[in-house]
N, C-alpha and C positions, 0 to 999 in steps of 0.2 A: 696392681703394681705394673708399670710398663716394663717391657723388655729393655735390656740395655741397647743403646743406639746401634743401629746396623745389624742387630741380631734378629733373625726372622722367627726363631722358635721360642716358645714359652710353655713351661709346664706349670699346671695348677695342681695343688695338693689339698684335698679336702680332708681335714683331720680334726681330732678333738684333743684337748689338753688331757693328759693322763691323770685323772682325778678319781679316787675311789668312789664307786657308786654311780659314776657319770659316763662310764664307757662300757661297751660290750655287754649291754644289759641282757640280751638274749643268752649270751654265753654265761653270764653271771647266774642266770636262773638255773643253770645245770651244774656249775662248778663253784659258785660262790663269788662274791664281789672281789675279794682280795686276789684270788687265783686269776680271775678275769682281767684284773688290772695288770698282773704280771704278764699275762699273754699279750695284752695290748702294748706294753712296753717292748716286748719282743717283736711284735709286728711293726711298731714304729721304727725300731732299730733296723730291721730288714728293709723297710721302705726307704728310710733315709740313706742307706748304703746304695740302693739301686739308683736313687736320685743323684747322689754324689758321683757315682760311676758314669752316669749318662752325660754329665758335663753340659747341661743345658740350663739357661736361666729359669728360675722357678720361684713361685710365690706360694706360701702356705696360707690357706684360708681356714681359720679355726671356726668351729661350729658355735662357740661361745667365747666371750672375752675372758682372758685369764683372770683368775682370782688369787691374790690381790691384783689389781690393775697393774699392767706392765707397760714399760716404755716401748711404744711401737717402733722406735728406731733401733731397738736391740733385738737380735734373733732370740727365739725361744730355745731352751736348752736341748730339746729333742731335734732341733733343726738348725744346727750351727751354720752360720753364713747366709741363711735364707731370710728374706723379708717376709713379714706375715701381716695378714689382715683378718678382720672378723667378718664372717658371712653376714649378709644383710638379713634383716627380718623379712621373711617371705613365707607364703603359705605352702610351699612345697620344695623338695630337694631340687626339682627341675628349675624352678625360678632362681634358686640360689646359684646353681651351676651356670645358668644363662647369664646371670649378672657377672660372674667371674670371667666367663668367656668374653663378654662384651667389653669389659675393662681391659683385658689383654689385647684384644684387637684394636681398641681405641688407643692403646699405648704404643702401637706400631708393630705388633707381632703379626706375622703372616701365616704361621701354623701354630695352633694351640692344642695341647693335650691335657686332659684332666684325669687324675687318679684318686683313689681313696687309700686307706691304710689297712685293708682287710685281707690282702692277698699276699701270702708269704712267698709265692712263686714269682712275683714280679722281679724283673732283673733290669740292669742297665741296658743290656742288649735289646730287650723287648721295647724299652722306651725309645732307643735309637731307631729300632725298626718302625715304630709308630710314626715318628717324624719323617723318616725316609718315605714311607708309604704316602704321606700327604703331598709329595711331589707329583704323584700320578693319580691320586684318588681324592675325592672331596671329603671322605669320611673314613675313619679307621676305628675299629672296635676291638676291644679285648674281651671276648666272651668269658663269663664265669659259668661254672657248671651248675649253678642254681637258677639259671635263666635270666640273670642280670648281666652286667658287664663291669669289669674292673678298670677299664680304660676307654675313653672316648676322645677322639681328636678330629679336628676339622680345620679347613683353611679359610672358612667364612662362617659367620654365625647363621645358623638355621634354627630359629626359635621353635619351629614345629617339633623338633626333636626332643624338646623339654616339656611339651604340653600334653595333657590328657594321658598321663601315665600313672599306673598304680605302682608307685615306687616301692622298692624292697620286696617285689614279688617276682615270680617266674615269668611274668608277661612283659617285663621291661625290654629285654633284648629283642624278642620277636616284634614288639610294637615299634621299636626304634628302627629295625630293618624294614618294616612295612612303610614307615614314614619316609625312609631313605629311597625306597623304590618309587613311592608316589612322587617324590621330588626329583627323581631322575639322577640321584647321586651315585657316583662310583664308590663302592665300599670295599675296603680291605679289612680282613679279619685276621687277628693274631692268634696265637696259641690259646686254646681254652685252658683256664686255670681254676684253681679251687679257692674260694673265699672261706674265711673262718668266722662264722657268725654264731654257731651253736656248739653245744658240747659234742654232738656227733661230728660236726665239721672238725673240731679240734682233735678228736680221736682219729679221724681219717688222716689228718695232717701228721699227727705224731706216729701213725702207723706206717708212714712212707719212708 
């Protein structure tokens, strides 16, 4: 989905529909599917609040088409006011992210940031910081404490950043930083935050 005319920033949100048994499967293994769905609803609410507060054009990219099929011109209930798309069929998360970035740049965006919905500490201020850093850096990363990242932003598509990664492992952030160094990109890093993927992650979050 293109950015509105004359707006240089665009935010991409990778999310899932909140459906029992289809979300937070690692977390569900520890606390049960119904409890995991409740947590996911909570994470969606927190993420949506951060996005709304950042006041930047955004597109939601759903992992799967809604069931039953929904009108693509009407926002999803969890994302009021936001257009949505379905992620393309691809063999990796990286390929799906690269596609979303390419569409945003093709639509006229000059700075594009992508986030997921697993990070309860994400805030509007951090999103605004990410876009601000892209005025002076080619790449911005929000490190997650599990070795991945909760945010990635760039002002030009760099396909190498999405290739040859073991997604959802602790190698993603260091591999991305190594690619950035090889490409000579100036990198800004935001505050390291905590993702909620497992029962232990949830306990850590609840204990704070």
